[in-house]
All heavy atoms as an XYZ file, in Angstrom:
1009
protein
N      15.140     47.962     20.912
C      15.839     48.621     21.886
C      16.695     47.543     22.805
O      16.874     47.736     23.894
C      14.875     49.316     22.806
C      14.260     50.582     22.123
S      13.030     51.580     23.212
C      13.735     51.658     24.649
N      17.172     46.516     22.083
C      17.992     45.639     22.759
C      19.331     46.170     23.193
O      19.910     45.701     24.105
C      18.196     44.369     21.853
N      19.820     47.100     22.361
C      21.102     47.715     22.704
C      20.959     48.757     23.875
O      20.069     49.543     23.879
C      21.606     48.455     21.495
C      23.003     49.041     21.591
O      23.873     48.435     22.382
O      23.277     50.146     20.998
N      21.940     48.565     24.901
C      21.697     49.412     26.072
C      22.660     50.546     26.064
O      23.095     51.077     27.205
C      21.797     48.626     27.270
C      20.634     47.588     27.563
O      19.615     48.086     27.188
N      20.793     46.565     28.102
N      23.184     51.079     24.955
C      24.091     52.161     24.941
C      23.344     53.436     24.668
O      23.584     54.201     23.818
C      25.057     51.978     23.829
C      26.005     50.768     24.038
O      26.257     50.405     25.068
N      26.381     50.129     22.953
N      22.459     53.689     25.646
C      21.548     54.969     25.533
C      22.118     56.005     26.500
O      22.561     55.713     27.545
C      20.180     54.633     26.007
C      19.502     53.483     25.100
C      18.915     52.455     25.736
C      19.525     53.583     23.681
C      18.313     51.459     24.977
C      18.937     52.579     22.863
C      18.312     51.578     23.535
O      17.847     50.483     22.757
N      21.945     57.236     25.988
C      22.374     58.293     26.862
C      21.084     58.802     27.712
O      21.182     59.406     28.697
C      22.898     59.550     26.106
C      24.204     59.189     25.442
C      21.920     60.024     24.975
N      19.882     58.276     27.288
C      18.663     58.602     27.963
C      17.634     57.533     27.538
O      17.568     57.188     26.377
C      18.182     60.081     27.551
C      16.888     60.349     28.184
C      16.480     60.685     29.348
C      15.550     60.254     27.349
N      15.146     60.846     29.474
C      14.562     60.627     28.239
C      15.265     59.823     26.092
C      13.280     60.653     27.930
C      13.880     60.033     25.694
C      12.900     60.343     26.620
N      16.804     57.184     28.490
C      15.615     56.263     28.117
C      14.571     56.516     29.176
O      14.783     56.924     30.329
C      16.005     54.767     28.116
O      16.419     54.416     29.371
N      13.371     56.338     28.801
C      12.142     56.768     29.520
C      10.962     56.001     28.995
O      10.919     55.726     27.842
C      11.933     58.351     29.500
C      10.705     58.729     30.197
C      10.928     59.161     31.567
O      12.025     59.620     31.872
O      10.018     59.105     32.397
N       9.967     55.719     29.836
C       8.704     55.159     29.523
C       7.691     56.248     29.440
O       7.634     57.196     30.348
C       8.293     54.063     30.483
C       7.144     53.373     30.095
C       6.787     52.239     31.106
N       7.703     51.175     31.109
C       7.634     50.108     30.361
N       6.575     49.954     29.601
N       8.599     49.183     30.544
N       6.832     56.294     28.488
C       5.774     57.246     28.430
C       4.873     57.015     29.796
O       4.761     55.924     30.169
C       4.843     56.980     27.196
C       3.614     57.975     27.147
C       2.779     57.534     25.933
C       1.507     58.322     25.903
N       0.658     57.843     24.750
N       4.414     58.153     30.317
C       3.710     58.049     31.607
C       2.326     58.513     31.381
O       1.974     59.150     30.485
C       4.494     59.054     32.576
C       5.850     58.512     32.906
C       6.571     59.542     33.786
N       7.849     59.093     34.022
C       8.213     58.351     35.010
N       7.367     58.021     35.988
N       9.487     57.885     35.237
N       1.499     58.042     32.388
C       0.082     58.419     32.507
C       0.028     59.958     32.873
O       1.082     60.503     33.290
C      -0.581     57.503     33.411
C      -0.691     56.088     33.062
C      -1.380     55.248     34.192
C      -1.415     55.831     31.713
N      -1.096     60.529     32.852
C      -1.295     61.814     33.202
C      -0.924     62.154     34.671
O      -0.417     63.290     34.981
C      -2.863     62.312     32.992
C      -3.697     61.496     34.042
C      -4.284     60.340     33.824
C      -4.019     61.905     35.371
N      -5.012     59.960     34.923
C      -4.897     60.859     35.860
C      -3.725     62.975     36.104
C      -5.466     60.861     37.128
C      -4.283     62.972     37.364
C      -5.085     61.985     37.877
N      -0.909     61.181     35.434
C      -0.483     61.360     36.874
C       1.071     61.061     37.096
O       1.460     61.068     38.355
C      -1.226     60.497     37.782
S      -1.302     58.725     37.437
N       1.680     60.730     36.110
C       3.128     60.477     36.244
C       3.619     59.003     36.433
O       4.791     58.745     36.480
N       2.618     58.134     36.472
C       2.948     56.686     36.614
C       3.407     56.066     35.231
O       2.660     56.265     34.250
C       1.869     55.893     37.111
C       1.334     56.414     38.576
C       0.073     55.637     39.008
C       2.421     56.054     39.571
N       4.487     55.260     35.142
C       4.973     54.760     33.950
C       4.312     53.409     33.552
O       4.924     52.456     33.234
C       6.406     54.616     34.285
C       6.519     54.244     35.636
C       5.398     55.064     36.330
N       2.972     53.425     33.630
C       2.240     52.253     33.222
C       1.680     52.194     31.798
O       0.527     52.043     31.550
C       1.115     52.101     34.158
C       1.482     51.866     35.603
C       2.786     51.406     36.030
C       0.632     51.856     36.768
N       2.694     51.320     37.410
C       1.400     51.524     37.924
C      -0.618     52.264     37.048
C       0.898     51.599     39.213
C      -1.104     52.340     38.348
C      -0.352     51.916     39.368
N       2.587     52.431     30.906
C       2.196     52.318     29.468
C       3.077     51.520     28.770
O       4.188     51.011     29.338
C       2.287     53.730     28.812
O       3.562     54.184     28.798
C       1.360     54.812     29.536
N       2.880     51.145     27.480
C       3.596     50.290     26.708
C       4.418     50.934     25.618
O       4.713     50.466     24.524
C       2.744     49.138     26.131
C       2.137     48.336     27.182
C       0.788     48.561     27.497
C       2.869     47.395     27.941
C       0.155     47.696     28.441
C       2.287     46.633     28.844
C       0.929     46.818     29.178
N       4.731     52.241     25.797
C       5.595     53.108     24.937
C       6.853     53.440     25.706
O       6.774     53.938     26.831
C       4.720     54.329     24.419
O       3.549     54.010     23.830
C       5.651     55.234     23.519
N       7.959     53.186     24.999
C       9.237     53.510     25.538
C       9.966     54.409     24.579
O       9.897     54.201     23.309
C      10.096     52.242     25.754
C       9.393     51.250     26.746
C      10.335     49.988     26.832
C       9.547     48.869     27.519
N      10.122     47.627     27.295
N      10.827     55.310     25.125
C      11.585     56.229     24.362
C      13.055     55.972     24.796
O      13.340     55.741     25.920
C      11.273     57.662     24.592
C       9.814     57.985     24.460
C       9.094     58.469     25.524
C       9.175     57.890     23.215
C       7.797     58.875     25.365
C       7.711     58.212     23.116
C       7.167     58.631     24.232
O       5.735     59.025     24.090
N      13.971     56.001     23.817
C      15.375     55.928     24.095
C      16.160     56.767     23.179
O      15.838     56.853     21.941
C      15.857     54.389     23.992
N      17.351     57.322     23.642
C      18.141     58.286     22.900
C      19.590     57.697     22.963
O      20.128     57.430     23.986
C      18.110     59.606     23.461
C      18.949     60.729     22.813
C      18.541     60.955     21.448
C      18.854     61.992     23.622
N      20.133     57.412     21.783
C      21.629     56.950     21.665
C      22.339     58.216     21.120
O      21.727     59.297     20.855
C      21.768     55.834     20.815
O      21.517     56.067     19.472
N      23.620     57.966     20.838
C      24.419     59.142     20.308
C      24.026     59.561     18.978
O      24.205     60.770     18.651
C      25.875     58.622     20.318
C      26.482     58.434     21.733
C      26.700     59.727     22.483
O      26.936     60.809     21.773
O      26.612     59.653     23.684
N      23.381     58.727     18.214
C      22.951     59.145     16.831
C      21.534     58.784     16.354
O      21.092     59.133     15.299
C      23.914     58.384     15.859
C      23.868     56.903     15.843
O      23.300     56.347     16.851
O      24.208     56.277     14.857
N      20.778     58.172     17.396
C      19.388     57.799     16.945
C      18.369     58.029     18.090
O      18.896     57.897     19.236
C      19.308     56.384     16.511
C      19.992     56.160     15.241
C      19.911     54.649     14.767
N      20.624     53.840     15.670
C      20.743     52.505     15.598
N      20.036     51.924     14.659
N      21.468     51.778     16.361
N      17.140     58.246     17.868
C      16.063     58.356     18.780
C      15.104     57.223     18.495
O      14.664     57.009     17.299
C      15.428     59.681     18.708
C      14.165     59.841     19.603
C      14.560     59.787     21.053
C      13.486     61.260     19.278
N      14.737     56.369     19.452
C      14.024     55.193     19.264
C      12.589     55.346     20.028
O      12.535     55.961     21.132
C      14.612     53.916     19.929
C      15.922     53.580     19.316
C      17.053     54.080     19.831
C      16.024     52.783     18.254
C      18.253     53.754     19.355
C      17.147     52.440     17.631
C      18.418     52.991     18.223
N      11.490     54.948     19.337
C      10.145     54.902     19.900
C       9.671     53.498     19.760
O       9.513     53.048     18.634
C       9.287     55.900     19.176
C       7.866     55.834     19.884
C       9.770     57.382     19.344
N       9.434     52.882     20.848
C       9.057     51.395     20.816
C       7.584     51.437     21.569
O       7.421     51.991     22.579
C       9.961     50.519     21.573
O      11.124     50.663     21.064
C       9.435     49.090     21.479
N       6.550     50.854     20.823
C       5.323     50.787     21.508
C       4.719     49.396     21.191
O       4.923     48.701     20.256
C       4.347     51.893     20.903
O       4.303     51.700     19.531
N       3.629     49.114     22.056
C       2.934     47.808     21.948
C       3.234     46.901     23.062
O       4.286     46.826     23.679
N       2.202     45.865     23.248
C       2.483     44.912     24.241
C       2.545     43.517     23.547
O       3.508     42.930     23.553
C       1.258     44.932     25.183
C       1.226     43.695     26.243
C       2.390     43.753     27.076
C      -0.149     43.757     26.950
N       1.482     43.133     22.832
C       1.580     41.907     22.043
C       2.248     41.977     20.748
O       3.038     41.149     20.415
C       0.141     41.390     21.844
C      -0.752     41.078     23.028
C      -2.142     40.590     22.700
C       0.044     40.049     23.991
N       1.989     43.053     20.079
C       2.782     43.430     18.776
C       3.582     44.642     19.095
O       3.018     45.815     19.400
C       1.896     43.592     17.672
C       2.556     44.081     16.381
C       1.564     44.413     15.295
C       2.439     44.931     14.155
N       1.520     45.547     13.101
N       4.892     44.465     19.088
C       5.787     45.622     19.417
C       6.290     46.201     18.101
O       6.686     45.496     17.184
C       6.987     45.147     20.172
O       6.543     44.485     21.396
C       7.907     46.227     20.642
N       6.200     47.525     18.007
C       6.674     48.231     16.880
C       7.765     49.173     17.371
O       7.551     49.974     18.336
C       5.531     49.129     16.248
C       5.999     49.916     15.072
C       4.431     48.161     15.729
N       8.938     49.192     16.662
C      10.060     50.048     17.080
C      10.332     50.919     15.839
O      10.630     50.433     14.705
C      11.307     49.186     17.427
C      12.466     50.122     17.798
C      13.755     49.408     18.139
O      13.696     48.685     19.219
O      14.736     49.481     17.380
N      10.315     52.236     16.059
C      10.643     53.246     15.080
C      11.885     54.014     15.496
O      12.167     54.093     16.776
C       9.526     54.283     14.952
C       8.324     53.773     14.097
O       8.627     53.140     13.089
O       7.200     53.884     14.480
N      12.667     54.339     14.587
C      13.668     55.157     14.973
C      14.014     56.346     14.013
O      13.541     56.225     12.840
C      15.133     54.353     14.997
C      15.516     53.812     13.581
C      16.863     53.040     13.636
O      16.824     51.971     14.293
O      17.846     53.507     13.102
N      14.655     57.348     14.372
C      14.983     58.420     13.594
C      16.444     58.833     13.778
O      16.893     58.823     14.882
C      13.952     59.681     13.787
C      14.016     60.205     15.232
C      14.267     60.734     12.755
N      17.167     59.050     12.756
C      18.439     59.431     12.881
C      18.445     60.955     13.352
O      17.632     61.664     12.875
C      19.296     59.333     11.530
C      19.318     57.925     10.944
C      20.516     57.353     11.446
N      20.570     55.935     11.028
C      21.481     55.141     11.485
N      22.368     55.482     12.314
N      21.473     53.839     11.015
N      19.288     61.284     14.282
C      19.235     62.657     14.824
C      19.378     63.686     13.887
O      18.919     64.831     14.049
C      20.212     62.723     16.063
C      19.915     61.780     17.202
C      20.901     62.050     18.316
C      18.524     61.991     17.726
N      20.343     63.489     12.949
C      20.594     64.568     11.919
C      19.352     64.896     11.075
O      19.289     65.911     10.435
C      21.749     64.278     11.088
C      21.552     63.192     10.027
C      21.057     63.415      8.751
C      21.927     61.816     10.334
C      20.882     62.482      7.835
C      21.754     60.832      9.422
C      21.235     61.174      8.123
O      21.055     60.150      7.265
N      18.345     63.996     11.117
C      17.124     64.221     10.334
C      15.994     65.077     11.113
O      14.992     65.333     10.517
C      16.427     62.927      9.857
C      17.495     62.083      9.102
C      16.835     60.978      8.442
N      16.203     61.640      7.240
C      15.736     60.942      6.235
N      15.818     59.646      6.222
N      15.092     61.557      5.223
N      16.289     65.250     12.355
C      15.405     66.134     13.235
C      15.550     67.590     12.735
O      16.632     68.190     12.808
C      15.643     65.908     14.726
C      15.243     64.577     15.057
C      14.825     66.881     15.526
C      15.490     64.095     16.525
N      14.419     68.245     12.487
C      14.470     69.662     12.009
C      14.155     70.603     13.043
O      14.671     71.728     13.137
C      13.355     69.740     10.819
C      13.553     68.822      9.610
C      12.416     68.957      8.666
C      14.899     69.112      8.847
N      13.194     70.245     13.981
C      12.689     71.280     14.978
C      12.328     70.526     16.177
O      11.692     69.358     16.222
C      11.615     72.076     14.399
C      11.249     73.260     15.370
O      12.260     73.949     15.783
O      10.040     73.506     15.671
N      12.538     71.074     17.373
C      12.223     70.445     18.679
C      11.503     71.642     19.477
O      11.997     72.717     19.556
C      13.456     69.994     19.501
C      14.224     69.053     18.550
C      12.956     69.425     20.759
C      15.642     68.727     19.198
N      10.392     71.289     20.024
C       9.652     72.232     20.937
C       9.141     71.433     22.171
O       8.935     70.198     22.161
C       8.542     72.960     20.255
O       7.521     72.056     19.827
N       8.865     72.268     23.125
C       8.445     71.599     24.476
C       7.055     72.226     24.831
O       6.935     73.577     24.815
C       9.520     71.980     25.549
C       9.093     71.577     27.045
C       8.903     70.079     27.111
C      10.236     72.038     27.940
N       6.180     71.505     25.241
C       4.787     72.065     25.764
C       4.619     71.326     27.087
O       4.933     70.152     27.380
C       3.705     71.832     24.785
O       3.544     70.329     24.564
N       3.912     72.117     27.937
C       3.659     71.538     29.342
C       2.261     72.043     29.821
O       2.042     73.268     29.847
C       4.719     71.929     30.369
C       6.049     71.418     29.995
C       7.100     71.958     31.024
N       6.872     71.146     32.144
C       7.415     71.428     33.355
N       8.159     72.585     33.570
N       7.209     70.721     34.533
N       1.327     71.193     29.974
C       0.069     71.624     30.498
C       0.180     71.792     32.030
O       1.187     71.492     32.550
C      -0.950     70.398     30.193
O      -0.626     69.220     30.943
N      -0.882     72.281     32.531
C      -0.835     72.516     34.056
C      -0.649     71.195     34.826
O       0.134     71.082     35.708
C      -2.167     73.219     34.479
C      -2.316     73.434     35.998
C      -1.154     74.358     36.535
C      -3.628     74.161     36.378
N      -1.333     70.097     34.363
C      -1.251     68.852     34.997
C       0.160     68.345     34.859
O       0.763     67.834     35.766
C      -2.214     67.795     34.424
O      -3.566     68.411     34.478
C      -2.176     66.466     35.171
N       0.805     68.444     33.767
C       2.149     68.054     33.456
C       3.096     68.826     34.345
O       4.003     68.178     34.901
C       2.581     68.242     32.055
C       1.960     67.212     31.058
C       2.286     67.461     29.684
O       2.396     68.522     29.138
N       2.432     66.342     28.869
N       2.832     70.106     34.556
C       3.751     70.848     35.353
C       3.640     70.465     36.837
O       4.674     70.384     37.551
C       3.309     72.354     35.312
C       3.693     73.018     34.073
C       3.323     74.617     34.070
C       3.604     75.133     32.719
N       3.104     76.604     32.791
N       2.445     70.197     37.297
C       2.262     69.656     38.641
C       2.908     68.331     38.909
O       3.510     68.114     40.039
C       0.770     69.439     38.914
C      -0.048     70.734     39.017
C      -1.590     70.386     39.152
C       0.399     71.619     40.193
N       3.112     67.435     37.890
C       3.724     66.266     38.079
C       5.149     66.166     37.463
O       5.816     65.131     37.475
C       2.873     65.127     37.405
C       1.641     64.711     38.194
C       0.404     65.225     37.734
C       1.655     64.090     39.350
C      -0.799     65.070     38.494
C       0.520     63.765     40.093
C      -0.704     64.274     39.656
N       5.717     67.268     37.140
C       7.068     67.322     36.740
C       7.317     66.791     35.267
O       8.393     66.172     35.158
N       6.370     66.804     34.462
C       6.416     66.216     33.121
C       6.245     67.240     32.048
O       5.887     68.367     32.271
C       5.331     65.095     33.007
C       5.496     63.945     33.990
S       4.203     62.691     33.732
C       2.635     63.588     33.830
N       6.426     66.776     30.772
C       6.203     67.580     29.609
C       6.141     66.674     28.351
O       6.407     65.601     28.462
N       5.809     67.368     27.187
C       5.842     66.729     25.944
C       6.733     67.477     24.986
O       6.635     68.639     24.914
C       4.315     66.765     25.257
O       3.501     66.069     26.234
C       4.297     66.091     23.948
N       7.722     66.635     24.453
C       8.658     67.217     23.523
C       8.070     66.894     22.075
O       7.906     65.731     21.770
C      10.047     66.664     23.649
C      10.602     67.054     25.032
C      10.937     67.128     22.582
C      11.910     66.420     25.403
N       7.771     67.908     21.223
C       7.303     67.770     19.984
C       8.396     67.853     19.000
O       9.167     68.863     19.057
C       6.145     68.768     19.684
C       4.936     68.558     20.650
C       4.104     69.777     20.762
O       4.468     70.882     20.179
O       3.097     69.662     21.535
N       8.588     67.004     18.068
C       9.669     66.752     17.191
C       9.189     66.780     15.729
O       8.269     66.043     15.403
C      10.474     65.538     17.407
C      11.036     65.633     18.956
C      11.591     65.400     16.412
C      11.745     64.322     19.310
N       9.790     67.598     14.881
C       9.487     67.688     13.478
C      10.770     67.112     12.775
O      11.835     67.526     13.076
C       9.288     69.089     12.984
O       9.152     69.136     11.625
N      10.559     66.004     12.020
C      11.699     65.288     11.374
C      11.467     65.099      9.949
O      10.310     65.118      9.438
C      11.987     64.055     12.083
O      11.056     63.053     11.656
N      12.564     64.931      9.231
C      12.430     64.515      7.806
C      12.354     63.049      7.608
O      12.496     62.598      6.411
C      13.714     65.134      7.108
N      12.065     62.304      8.724
C      11.954     60.855      8.487
C      10.666     60.417      7.845
O       9.677     61.047      8.282
C      12.104     60.244      9.913
C      12.191     58.755      9.974
O      13.272     58.189      9.601
O      11.131     58.050     10.325
N      10.685     59.445      6.996
C       9.529     59.183      6.188
C       8.428     58.330      7.106
O       7.257     58.617      6.978
C       9.845     58.253      4.990
C      10.549     59.101      4.009
C      10.864     58.208      2.739
C      11.650     58.947      1.754
N      11.928     58.139      0.539
N       8.900     57.542      7.948
C       7.911     56.787      8.705
C       7.371     57.470      9.954
O       6.244     57.382     10.266
C       8.601     55.467      9.230
O       9.760     55.616     10.007
C       8.808     54.500      8.051
N       8.244     58.155     10.688
C       7.789     58.905     11.882
C       7.387     60.415     11.574
O       6.315     60.797     12.115
C       8.938     59.079     12.861
C       9.079     57.855     13.816
C      10.368     58.040     14.643
C       7.950     57.566     14.611
N       7.911     61.129     10.718
C       7.556     62.394     10.367
C       7.542     63.270     11.556
O       8.581     63.374     12.378
N       6.449     63.915     11.827
C       6.302     64.674     13.087
C       5.725     63.839     14.270
O       4.718     63.072     13.944
C       5.337     65.912     12.861
C       5.964     66.912     11.897
O       7.138     66.790     11.552
O       5.166     67.748     11.416
N       6.374     63.889     15.358
C       5.932     62.977     16.454
C       6.228     63.678     17.773
O       6.866     64.724     17.780
C       6.549     61.603     16.368
C       8.046     61.595     16.555
C       8.626     61.286     17.682
C       8.917     61.888     15.456
C      10.007     61.272     17.836
C      10.222     61.894     15.544
C      10.848     61.602     16.740
N       5.808     63.059     18.912
C       6.018     63.643     20.224
C       6.387     62.629     21.231
O       6.045     61.392     21.184
C       4.690     64.256     20.552
N       7.303     63.022     22.098
C       7.620     62.250     23.244
C       6.665     62.737     24.350
O       6.915     63.852     24.891
C       9.127     62.399     23.635
C      10.055     62.275     22.547
C      11.493     62.516     23.048
C       9.919     60.792     21.907
N       5.693     61.925     24.699
C       4.579     62.421     25.536
C       4.785     62.017     26.975
O       5.230     60.972     27.322
C       3.284     61.769     25.054
C       2.150     62.295     25.897
C       3.030     62.118     23.580
N       4.551     62.952     27.861
C       4.580     62.824     29.375
C       5.835     62.180     29.773
O       5.870     61.099     30.442
C       3.382     61.918     29.829
C       2.024     62.656     29.747
O       1.982     63.848     29.635
N       0.984     61.832     29.761
N       6.939     62.946     29.608
C       8.214     62.430     30.092
C       8.747     63.324     31.322
O       8.477     64.449     31.310
C       9.294     62.416     28.967
C       9.502     63.760     28.407
C       8.896     61.422     27.885
C      10.641     63.888     27.472
N       9.518     62.730     32.132
C      10.035     63.368     33.316
C      11.200     64.355     32.863
O      11.914     63.980     31.971
C      10.569     62.409     34.383
C       9.448     61.768     35.150
C       8.884     62.546     36.165
C       7.946     61.810     37.046
N       7.342     62.738     38.012
N      11.501     65.323     33.589
C      12.579     66.312     33.268
C      12.598     66.755     31.814
O      13.686     66.503     31.099
C      13.842     65.809     33.735
C      13.813     65.363     35.118
O      13.439     66.103     35.975
N      14.300     64.106     35.404
N      11.553     67.150     31.291
C      11.459     67.472     29.709
C      12.464     68.577     29.328
O      12.942     68.440     28.138
C      10.053     67.961     29.541
C       9.534     68.458     30.800
C      10.198     67.595     31.844
N      12.716     69.542     30.127
C      13.679     70.555     29.670
C      15.012     70.042     29.595
O      15.775     70.408     28.496
C      13.628     71.768     30.644
C      12.233     72.437     30.803
S      12.242     73.545     32.069
C      12.257     75.104     31.073
N      15.516     69.293     30.496
C      16.815     68.679     30.392
C      16.924     67.655     29.164
O      17.969     67.712     28.488
C      17.193     67.869     31.666
C      17.473     68.777     32.851
C      16.172     69.150     33.655
O      15.043     68.603     33.322
O      16.169     69.924     34.587
N      15.900     66.971     28.964
C      15.908     66.024     27.860
C      15.909     66.724     26.532
O      16.669     66.395     25.564
C      14.683     65.024     27.884
C      14.536     64.156     26.660
C      14.703     64.167     29.074
N      15.177     67.785     26.434
C      15.130     68.702     25.207
C      16.435     69.218     24.934
O      16.908     69.252     23.826
C      14.092     69.765     25.382
C      13.962     70.683     24.173
C      13.035     71.753     24.353
C      12.977     72.847     23.398
N      14.105     73.882     23.513
N      17.141     69.776     26.034
C      18.555     70.402     25.742
C      19.485     69.335     25.267
O      20.274     69.498     24.408
C      18.894     71.038     27.063
C      18.119     72.289     27.337
C      18.266     73.299     26.109
O      19.332     73.485     25.544
O      17.254     73.863     25.813
N      19.411     68.046     25.935
C      20.301     67.007     25.571
C      19.987     66.489     24.183
O      20.984     66.424     23.410
C      19.995     65.797     26.630
C      21.001     64.693     26.372
C      20.818     63.573     27.390
O      19.677     63.419     27.949
N      21.909     62.716     27.717
N      18.796     66.400     23.819
C      18.477     66.003     22.423
C      18.917     67.106     21.427
O      19.493     66.763     20.407
C      16.881     65.816     22.289
C      16.389     65.406     20.957
C      16.995     64.113     20.445
C      14.811     65.338     21.077
N      18.616     68.335     21.632
C      19.099     69.463     20.904
C      20.610     69.491     20.605
O      21.078     69.628     19.451
C      18.645     70.712     21.428
O      18.954     71.764     20.536
N      21.377     69.221     21.697
C      22.848     69.184     21.599
C      23.234     67.995     20.688
O      24.172     68.200     19.856
C      23.505     69.186     22.936
N      22.639     66.892     20.875
C      23.018     65.705     20.147
C      22.686     65.868     18.630
O      23.370     65.378     17.702
C      22.362     64.389     20.699
C      23.092     63.918     21.877
C      22.290     62.717     22.526
C      24.519     63.393     21.641
N      21.539     66.565     18.366
C      21.178     66.710     16.986
C      22.198     67.604     16.271
O      22.590     67.324     15.190
C      19.802     67.451     16.857
C      19.459     68.014     15.578
C      18.653     66.406     17.316
N      22.603     68.750     17.010
C      23.677     69.597     16.332
C      24.934     68.902     16.089
O      25.568     69.117     15.193
C      23.772     70.829     17.242
C      22.555     71.821     17.162
C      22.246     72.253     15.687
O      23.220     72.558     14.956
O      21.050     72.256     15.446
N      25.192     68.156     17.003
C      26.484     67.375     17.026
C      26.518     66.319     15.802
O      27.472     66.269     15.063
C      26.809     66.479     18.260
C      27.955     65.723     18.438
C      28.134     65.049     19.699
O      27.999     65.639     20.820
O      28.291     63.772     19.633
N      25.361     65.718     15.595
C      25.265     64.779     14.566
C      25.162     65.443     13.118
O      25.652     65.025     12.231
C      23.998     63.959     14.685
C      24.262     62.690     15.599
O      24.663     61.655     15.065
N      24.159     62.852     16.855
N      24.607     66.680     13.092
C      24.555     67.448     11.838
C      25.959     67.840     11.497
O      26.283     67.878     10.363
C      23.663     68.758     12.059
C      22.242     68.391     11.949
C      21.453     69.618     11.865
N      20.095     69.332     11.898
C      19.108     70.230     11.841
N      19.395     71.531     11.965
N      17.924     69.899     11.804
N      26.788     68.317     12.427
C      28.185     68.626     12.211
C      28.941     67.446     11.687
O      29.820     67.631     10.822
C      28.813     69.310     13.489
C      28.206     70.647     13.729
O      27.532     71.328     12.981
O      28.452     71.060     14.964
N      28.777     66.289     12.342
C      29.490     65.119     11.965
C      29.103     64.695     10.527
O      30.047     64.298      9.752
C      29.147     63.929     12.847
C      29.782     63.904     14.186
C      29.491     62.644     14.913
C      30.014     62.697     16.404
N      29.458     61.590     17.232
N      27.882     64.742     10.200
C      27.405     64.349      8.856
C      27.516     65.473      7.909
O      27.206     65.317      6.632
C      25.968     63.823      8.961
C      25.758     62.678      9.852
C      26.132     61.458      9.226
C      25.645     60.295     10.138
N      26.111     59.063      9.646
N      27.870     66.696      8.337
C      27.991     67.857      7.436
C      26.531     68.137      6.719
O      26.512     68.340      5.555
C      29.044     67.707      6.352
C      30.386     67.630      7.055
C      31.486     67.676      6.041
N      32.727     67.681      6.680
C      33.717     66.970      6.410
N      33.648     66.073      5.517
N      34.858     67.075      7.087
N      25.503     68.028      7.536
C      24.190     68.275      7.179
C      23.848     69.693      7.471
O      24.046     70.156      8.620
C      23.166     67.260      7.733
C      21.754     67.642      7.302
C      23.526     65.876      7.417
N      23.223     70.463      6.510
C      22.700     71.818      6.804
C      21.250     71.813      6.574
O      20.644     71.135      5.817
C      23.425     72.787      5.875
O      23.064     72.517      4.459
C      24.901     72.880      6.039
N      20.609     72.698      7.420
C      19.209     72.958      7.364
C      19.036     74.296      6.750
O      19.336     75.348      7.434
C      18.550     72.892      8.651
C      17.078     72.958      8.580
O      16.462     72.944      7.595
N      16.539     73.168      9.782
N      18.677     74.342      5.538
C      18.442     75.608      4.805
C      17.174     76.236      5.119
O      16.114     75.609      4.679
C      18.749     75.453      3.328
C      20.136     75.056      3.127
C      20.488     75.191      1.714
N      21.919     74.843      1.699
C      22.510     74.129      0.790
N      21.812     73.637     -0.148
N      23.844     73.994      0.751
N      17.091     77.390      5.733
C      15.859     78.062      6.016
C      15.837     79.324      5.129
O      16.796     80.063      5.079
C      15.871     78.428      7.508
C      15.866     77.233      8.382
C      15.796     77.613      9.902
O      15.475     78.812     10.185
O      16.097     76.684     10.662
N      14.643     79.467      4.538
C      14.558     80.598      3.669
C      13.644     81.679      4.449
O      12.550     81.362      4.828
C      13.810     80.186      2.274
C      14.595     79.233      1.498
C      14.355     77.950      1.477
C      15.765     79.686      0.836
C      15.066     76.970      0.803
C      16.508     78.845      0.166
C      16.215     77.510      0.108
N      14.189     82.837      4.294
C      13.434     83.939      5.070
C      12.804     84.797      3.900
O      13.580     85.257      3.034
C      14.297     84.825      5.871
C      14.976     84.071      6.980
S      13.796     83.496      8.094
C      14.798     83.278      9.552
N      11.588     85.117      4.032
C      10.924     86.053      3.072
C      10.516     85.324      1.736
O      10.665     84.115      1.535
N       9.937     86.101      0.839
C       9.387     85.526     -0.464
C      10.179     85.849     -1.624
O       9.896     85.679     -2.770
C       7.940     86.135     -0.627
C       7.041     85.576      0.376
O       7.210     84.529      0.928
O       6.047     86.379      0.720
N      11.354     86.535     -1.384
C      12.217     86.918     -2.623
C      13.195     85.919     -3.095
O      14.402     86.296     -3.160
C      12.808     88.351     -2.249
C      13.671     88.107     -0.962
O      13.412     87.261     -0.238
O      14.551     88.954     -0.796
N      12.717     84.678     -3.290
C      13.675     83.603     -3.751
C      14.067     83.744     -5.125
O      15.226     83.733     -5.616
C      13.050     82.286     -3.524
C      12.732     81.883     -2.080
C      12.036     80.529     -2.030
C      14.009     81.832     -1.270
N      13.189     84.089     -6.032
C      13.385     84.372     -7.551
C      12.676     85.652     -7.831
O      11.488     85.642     -8.015
C      12.913     83.126     -8.285
C      13.879     82.027     -8.434
O      15.090     82.383     -8.338
O      13.502     80.921     -8.728
N      13.484     86.662     -8.095
C      12.906     87.853     -8.527
C      13.438     88.229     -9.949
O      13.995     89.251    -10.286
C      13.260     89.037     -7.621
C      12.508     88.939     -6.339
O      11.520     88.325     -6.337
O      12.914     89.661     -5.308
N      13.185     87.273    -10.890
C      13.485     87.442    -12.268
C      12.320     88.197    -12.968
O      11.391     87.594    -13.418
C      13.798     86.133    -12.958
C      14.970     85.423    -12.350
O      15.999     86.118    -11.975
O      14.902     84.199    -12.211
N      12.597     89.492    -13.239
C      11.516     90.198    -13.885
C      11.826     90.741    -15.224
O      13.025     91.011    -15.591
C      11.121     91.491    -13.065
C      10.584     91.151    -11.736
C      10.086     92.369    -10.986
O      10.352     93.502    -11.377
O       9.532     92.060     -9.997
């Protein structure tokens, strides 16, 4: 996370909203970064066009402290499904992330094919 061209960055917070953890999240125009650790630091990234689904959950405690958890399903091999836990203004971050994901999919001409129903092959 040495590059400071982020559209959003945040530190994972404790249950009470204090940012005293060693996990950082950052969002650039085309990637989402998750950095964790104190002595050994691990940085993972996912290209935004590889994100398949985004959802938001908020417990009562998170609501009281203005936080939430964004759950992300991705096609990334190392991260797979992961969550941005206890972040401030989660609805705005989710909308910003969603818009950037769609923008990156359009740029890369990536489509997400969703199949409805069980009638994929009806060769009888």
